[in-house]
N, C-alpha and C positions, 0 to 999 in steps of 0.2 A: 814560229809558225810559218809555214810555206803557203803562199797565196799565188794562184795563177789568175791573171786578168785576161779574159777572152773578149775580143771585139771583132765584129765582122770587118771593120775598117774599109768601108766602101764610101760612105758619105764624105769622109775627109779627102778622099781621092777624086771624087766626082763633083763636089760642090765647094766652090771657093769660099762661100760664106761660112761653111762648117770648118773648113781648113783654117780660116782666120781665127775662129774661136778656139779650135783644138789643133794647133800646128803639129803637135806630136801624136795626134790621134786621141780619141776619147780614152783608149787604154793607156796611152802615155801619161795623160793627166791623172788618171786614177792611180797608176803605178807610182807617180811622183809623191802624192800625199800619203800613200800607204808606206812607202819606204821611209818617209820622214817620221812615221809613227813606229818604226822599228820592225815592220814585217819584212820577211824574205820574199821578194816579189819577182815573178817572171811574167811575161806577156805571151799571148798566142793570138793569131789572127786567121781568118777564114782561108786565105790563099796560100797558107803554108801547107806542106804535106801533112795529111791527116788533120788539117785545120790547126796544127800545132798541139793537138791533144792526143798524143800517142799514149800507149799503155805506160811507158816509162814516165812520162810527164805526170799523168794522173796518179800514178803510184806514189809520187813524191809531193802531191798536192793535198794540203789539209783543207783548204777552202778554195772553190772556184767561183770567180765573179764573172757574170755573163751579160754582155750588152750586144744586142742585135736589132735590126729593123727591116731593111729592104732585101735581105738575102737569106731569110730563114730557110727557104726551100733548097738552098744550095748546100746546106749542112748535111753531110752524108749520114744515112741511117745507122751505118756501122759505128760512127763516132758517137752518135746520140745514144745508142745502146751501151756503148762503153762507159760514157759518162753516167748514164742511168744506173749501171751496175755499181759504179764507185760510190754514188750517192747512197744507194741501199746499204752498202757496206760501211758507210760512215763518213764519207767526204762531205763537207758542208758546201752549200750552193747559195750564192747571193745573186738574185735575178733583178736586173735594173731596167726600169722604164719599158721600152717597147719590146724587150725580151719576154714580155708576158705572152707573146705569140711565137716564141721560139719552140722548136720541136721538143727540146728537153723539158721545158716547163709544162707544155701541154701533155707530154707523156706522163709526167709525174702527177699532174692534176687530174687527168682523165676527163677533161671538159674542153669546151671551145676556147676558154680564156678570153673571149671577146668582150668589148666594152664600147662606150661612146667616146668620141674624140673630136677635138676642134683646135685649130691653130689660129689664135686671135691675139697673141701677145698680151694675155690677161694675167692679172695677179693671182697667185695661189697662196693660200694660208694653210699650212699643214699643222693640224692640231694634234697634240700628244693626248691620247685617250687612255693610255696605260702607263702612267708616269713611273710606276715601280719596276717596269721591265728594264733589264739591263741595256737593251738596244736604245732606250730613251735617255740613258745616262748623259749628263752634261747638256741636255737640251731644255730650253725654257718651256713655257706653255705652248708655244707654237713656233714654226719657222715660216717666215714670209719671203716669197720669191716675187720679184717685180714682174717677171715674165716666165710663163711656163705653158707648155701644151696642156690643154684640158683633157683629162681622162675622167669619164663619168660613169655612174652606175646606170644599168646593172653591169657589174663585173662578173662574168660567168666563170667563177672558180668555186671549189668546194668551200664550205664554211671553214674559216681558218682556225687553227689551234689557238692563236692569239691575234687580236687586232691591236696594233700599237699606235698607228697614225690614221687620221681621217683628213683628207684634203678638201678645202672649200675654194671655189673659183669665183672670180669677179662676175662671171656670167650666170652664176646661180647654181651650178652643178656641184655635187659632192662625190667623193670617191674614197674607198678604203685603200689608202695609199701605203700602208705598211703592214704586212701580214707574215705570219710564220706558220710553217708546217713541219711535220716529221714524216719521213718515208723510210721504212726499215730502220737502220741505224743512223741515217742522215738527217740533218736539219736544213731547212730551206727558209730563206728570208726574201720576200719580194718587196721592193721599194720603188715607188712610182716616178719620182722626179728624174729628169735627165734628157730632155729633148735636145737633139744635136745642134740646133742653131742658137741655143741659149747657154750662158756660162754657168750652168747649174753646178757643175762639179768643181768650181772654184769657191763655192760658198762653204764657209767653215762648218756651219751646222750640218749641211748635207754630207760633208766629208766625215764629220763625227759620227753620224748615223751609220754610214757605210763601215767605218772602222768598228763601231760597236756591233754591227751585224755580223762582221767577219769573226769577231771574238766570240759571239754567241754561237755561230755556226761551226766553230772549230771541230775538226774531225773527232769522232768517237774512238776511244781506245779500247772499247769493249769488242770482244770477238764477235764476228758475225754468227748468228744462231745456226745450229745444225738442224737440218730438216730431213724428212724421209723416215725410213724404218728405224725404230729405236729399241735398243735392248732394255729389258726390265732392270731396274735398279735393285729390286728386292725379289726374293723367291715368290713365284705365283703358285700358291697351293690349290690343288684341285682345278687348275686351269688347263687349257689346251696347250700343247707344245707350241712355243712361239715360232713364227715363220721367219 
């Protein structure tokens, strides 16, 4: 399976604290554990031509992993529309952390995708609420993170097809932290953990969830449906001449 990991790659260049946690970029860390799991992985970043998401790259991508935060508005609408079309035609999409406000996720959801947030270095406990779901395979009752940015309800997204994880924070907030959707032929998995100043993507359970999410989102081999005017399959007796 071919996976493309996209990261805006700005925090790591601008903030020494982030660069210390992710010296090869967030995309580099995600790429490393995905390759160890046997995926065929390439990366793409915002400042590359066409943000690294050319038609040729997307045509060869089974699942796209997306991380963004401070540069959502710099993503060209042309590229967003291209990604959107590929999702509808079957490419999987894994949306991580602050990419809830990315143009592509908002376009697919049709809502503001807004939420409450707080940076207080507080503990998060991510509870598995759908233990039979394949994205939860290999995970115990919960994942505990010593420090994570708080994301809190209300999360302005459509009611998900499936709710897999619910996060609880030391400060008292809760959040729907693992959600799945289907759009056209494509599958989408949103997973909340991953603030840039914390080593979240080194956590083995978090890695396993992302790996499972990619497996679940793998591109559909089903042909995209044909739309528009349709010829009759059987003779229509006593009907009008079809247009």
